[in-house]
C-alpha positions as CSV (number, residue, x, y, z in Angstrom):
1,M,-41.7,-49.6,-58.5
2,A,-40.4,-48.7,-55.1
3,K,-38.1,-51.1,-53.4
4,N,-39.7,-52.5,-50.2
5,T,-37.1,-55.1,-49.1
6,L,-33.3,-55.3,-49.1
7,T,-31.5,-58.3,-50.5
8,Q,-28.1,-59.7,-49.7
9,G,-26.7,-57.7,-52.6
10,D,-28.4,-54.6,-51.4
11,M,-26.8,-55.0,-48.0
12,I,-23.3,-55.2,-49.5
13,A,-24.0,-52.1,-51.7
14,L,-25.6,-50.2,-48.8
15,L,-22.7,-50.8,-46.5
16,Q,-20.3,-49.7,-49.2
17,R,-22.2,-46.5,-49.5
18,V,-22.4,-46.0,-45.8
19,A,-18.6,-46.6,-45.5
20,D,-17.9,-44.0,-48.3
21,D,-20.3,-41.4,-47.0
22,T,-19.2,-41.6,-43.3
23,T,-15.5,-41.6,-44.2
24,A,-16.1,-38.5,-46.3
25,Q,-17.2,-36.8,-43.1
26,A,-14.1,-38.0,-41.1
27,E,-12.7,-34.5,-40.7
28,R,-16.0,-33.1,-39.3
29,L,-16.2,-36.0,-36.9
30,R,-12.5,-35.5,-35.9
31,E,-13.2,-31.8,-35.1
32,L,-16.3,-32.5,-33.1
33,D,-14.5,-35.3,-31.2
34,A,-11.4,-33.1,-30.5
35,A,-13.7,-30.4,-29.0
36,I,-15.1,-32.8,-26.4
37,G,-12.9,-35.8,-26.3
38,D,-9.6,-37.3,-27.7
39,G,-10.3,-36.4,-31.3
40,D,-9.8,-39.9,-32.7
41,L,-13.3,-40.5,-34.2
42,G,-12.3,-39.4,-37.7
43,I,-9.4,-41.9,-37.7
44,T,-11.6,-44.5,-36.2
45,V,-14.3,-44.3,-39.0
46,T,-11.7,-44.1,-41.7
47,L,-9.8,-47.2,-40.5
48,G,-13.0,-49.1,-39.5
49,F,-15.0,-48.5,-42.6
50,G,-11.9,-49.3,-44.7
51,A,-11.8,-52.7,-43.1
52,V,-15.6,-53.1,-43.7
53,K,-15.2,-52.4,-47.4
54,E,-12.2,-54.8,-47.6
55,G,-14.2,-57.5,-45.9
56,L,-17.2,-57.0,-48.1
57,L,-15.2,-58.3,-51.0
58,E,-15.1,-61.7,-49.4
59,L,-18.8,-61.7,-48.5
60,A,-20.4,-61.9,-51.9
61,D,-22.0,-65.3,-51.1
62,A,-22.7,-64.6,-47.5
63,D,-26.2,-64.1,-46.1
64,I,-27.4,-60.8,-44.6
65,S,-26.8,-61.8,-41.0
66,T,-23.3,-62.9,-41.7
67,I,-22.5,-59.7,-43.7
68,L,-23.7,-57.6,-40.7
69,M,-21.9,-59.6,-38.1
70,R,-18.6,-59.8,-39.9
71,S,-18.7,-56.2,-40.9
72,G,-19.1,-55.1,-37.3
73,M,-16.2,-57.4,-36.2
74,A,-14.0,-56.2,-39.0
75,F,-14.6,-52.5,-38.0
76,N,-13.7,-53.1,-34.4
77,R,-10.8,-55.3,-35.1
78,K,-9.2,-52.6,-37.3
79,A,-10.3,-49.6,-35.2
80,A,-10.5,-50.9,-31.6
81,S,-12.1,-48.1,-29.6
82,T,-15.3,-47.2,-27.7
83,F,-17.0,-46.4,-31.0
84,G,-15.7,-49.5,-32.6
85,A,-17.0,-51.7,-29.8
86,L,-20.4,-50.0,-30.0
87,F,-20.5,-50.3,-33.8
88,A,-19.7,-54.0,-33.5
89,T,-22.4,-54.4,-30.9
90,M,-25.0,-52.7,-33.1
91,M,-24.1,-54.8,-36.1
92,M,-24.1,-58.1,-34.1
93,R,-27.5,-57.4,-32.5
94,A,-28.9,-56.4,-35.9
95,A,-27.5,-59.6,-37.3
96,R,-29.4,-61.7,-34.8
97,V,-32.7,-60.3,-36.1
98,A,-31.7,-60.8,-39.7
99,K,-30.7,-64.4,-39.2
100,G,-32.4,-66.7,-41.6
101,N,-33.8,-63.9,-43.8
102,E,-32.9,-63.7,-47.4
103,E,-34.6,-60.3,-47.6
104,I,-35.4,-57.7,-44.9
105,S,-38.3,-55.4,-44.9
106,L,-38.9,-52.1,-43.0
107,A,-40.4,-54.2,-40.1
108,E,-37.2,-56.3,-39.8
109,I,-35.1,-53.1,-40.1
110,S,-37.1,-51.6,-37.3
111,Q,-36.5,-54.6,-35.1
112,M,-32.8,-54.6,-36.0
113,V,-32.3,-51.0,-35.0
114,A,-34.3,-51.6,-31.8
115,E,-32.0,-54.5,-30.9
116,A,-28.9,-52.4,-31.8
117,L,-30.1,-49.7,-29.5
118,Q,-30.7,-52.1,-26.6
119,G,-27.2,-53.5,-27.2
120,V,-25.6,-50.1,-27.1
121,K,-27.4,-49.2,-23.9
122,E,-26.2,-52.3,-22.2
123,R,-22.7,-52.2,-23.5
124,G,-22.2,-48.4,-23.0
125,K,-24.1,-48.1,-19.7
126,A,-25.8,-45.0,-21.1
127,D,-29.3,-43.8,-22.1
128,V,-31.1,-41.0,-23.9
129,G,-29.9,-37.6,-22.7
130,D,-26.3,-38.7,-21.8
131,K,-24.9,-37.1,-24.9
132,T,-23.9,-40.2,-26.8
133,L,-24.8,-41.9,-30.1
134,I,-27.9,-43.2,-28.3
135,D,-29.4,-39.7,-28.7
136,A,-29.5,-40.2,-32.5
137,L,-30.2,-44.0,-32.5
138,A,-33.1,-43.9,-30.1
139,P,-35.2,-41.4,-32.0
140,A,-34.4,-43.2,-35.2
141,S,-35.7,-46.5,-33.6
142,E,-38.9,-44.7,-32.6
143,A,-39.3,-43.3,-36.1
144,L,-38.9,-46.7,-37.6
145,A,-41.5,-48.1,-35.3
146,E,-43.9,-45.3,-36.4
147,A,-43.1,-46.0,-40.0
148,V,-44.0,-49.7,-39.7
149,E,-47.2,-48.8,-37.9
150,E,-48.1,-46.3,-40.6
151,D,-47.2,-48.8,-43.3
152,M,-44.7,-46.5,-45.0
153,E,-42.7,-47.6,-48.0
154,L,-39.1,-48.6,-47.2
155,A,-37.5,-45.4,-48.6
156,V,-40.0,-43.2,-46.8
157,G,-39.5,-45.0,-43.5
158,L,-35.8,-44.8,-43.7
159,A,-35.8,-41.1,-44.5
160,H,-38.1,-40.6,-41.5
161,A,-35.6,-42.4,-39.3
162,A,-32.7,-40.4,-40.8
163,D,-34.6,-37.1,-40.1
164,A,-35.2,-38.2,-36.5
165,A,-31.5,-39.2,-36.0
166,E,-30.3,-35.8,-37.3
167,E,-32.7,-34.0,-35.0
168,G,-31.5,-36.1,-32.1
169,A,-27.9,-35.4,-32.9
170,L,-28.6,-31.7,-33.2
171,A,-30.3,-31.8,-29.8
172,T,-27.1,-33.0,-28.2
173,V,-25.6,-29.5,-28.6
174,E,-27.5,-28.4,-25.5
175,L,-26.5,-31.5,-23.4
176,K,-23.5,-32.2,-21.2
177,S,-21.7,-35.5,-21.5
178,K,-22.6,-38.0,-18.8
179,A,-21.0,-41.2,-20.2
180,G,-17.7,-42.2,-21.7
181,R,-14.5,-40.2,-21.8
182,S,-16.1,-37.0,-22.7
183,S,-18.0,-37.0,-19.3
184,W,-14.6,-36.2,-17.7
185,F,-14.9,-32.8,-19.4
186,S,-18.7,-32.5,-18.8
187,E,-18.9,-28.7,-18.5
188,R,-16.9,-28.0,-21.7
189,T,-19.1,-30.4,-23.8
190,A,-22.2,-28.1,-23.7
191,G,-22.6,-26.2,-26.9
192,I,-21.0,-28.9,-29.1
193,Q,-22.8,-31.6,-31.1
194,D,-22.0,-35.1,-30.0
195,P,-19.6,-36.8,-32.5
196,G,-21.0,-40.3,-32.0
197,A,-24.6,-39.2,-32.5
198,T,-23.5,-37.3,-35.5
199,A,-21.8,-40.4,-37.0
200,V,-25.0,-42.4,-36.5
201,A,-27.0,-39.7,-38.2
202,I,-24.6,-39.7,-41.1
203,M,-24.8,-43.5,-41.4
204,L,-28.6,-43.5,-41.3
205,R,-28.9,-40.7,-43.9
206,S,-26.5,-42.6,-46.2
207,A,-28.6,-45.8,-45.9
208,S,-31.7,-43.8,-46.6
209,E,-30.2,-42.2,-49.7
210,Y,-29.0,-45.6,-51.0
211,V,-32.6,-47.0,-50.8
212,K,-34.1,-43.8,-52.2
213,K,-31.8,-44.0,-55.3
214,S,-31.8,-47.8,-55.8
């Protein structure tokens, strides 16, 4: 029978999977970031997700909201950076939505991603088209809303969101950076996929694969 909610235990396992899968792509993220920025994103995800995995060992009895919040804080504390701050913002905004829930459904996940997106827009002072992680997160949020409306199963809805995030990340190739450090080199950023958007797409695909196989 298809899983249609995520429990506290699922959230820990999902974050472990996301940490492993994203860290496995660290060199790709480093190369993309070096092409349009300072090249530290690979190190950032390695250190940050290492801290997330370490922290999860102490969260076996925590609720979903606490797991999300502390994981975001652990990432940014270990890998303080623009991406670290935005990751923490996403996790803390998502944690607000999850507060009080012992399980989360696709509807809650959709709300969590929508809140995460809003938080990133506010924190990063950026929007769709500025060649940032928002260009992957925004279409993913829209896809999740569609999935809820169409009453998709959890795995199907998350796969739909991951597809949208990957398409959004790929679309950044044609854009020029308008926000963050990479905007200083706006002209040279055209023709290169945004590393932050790529990281978000990797994370969402990983989460989708966890649910698909669990």
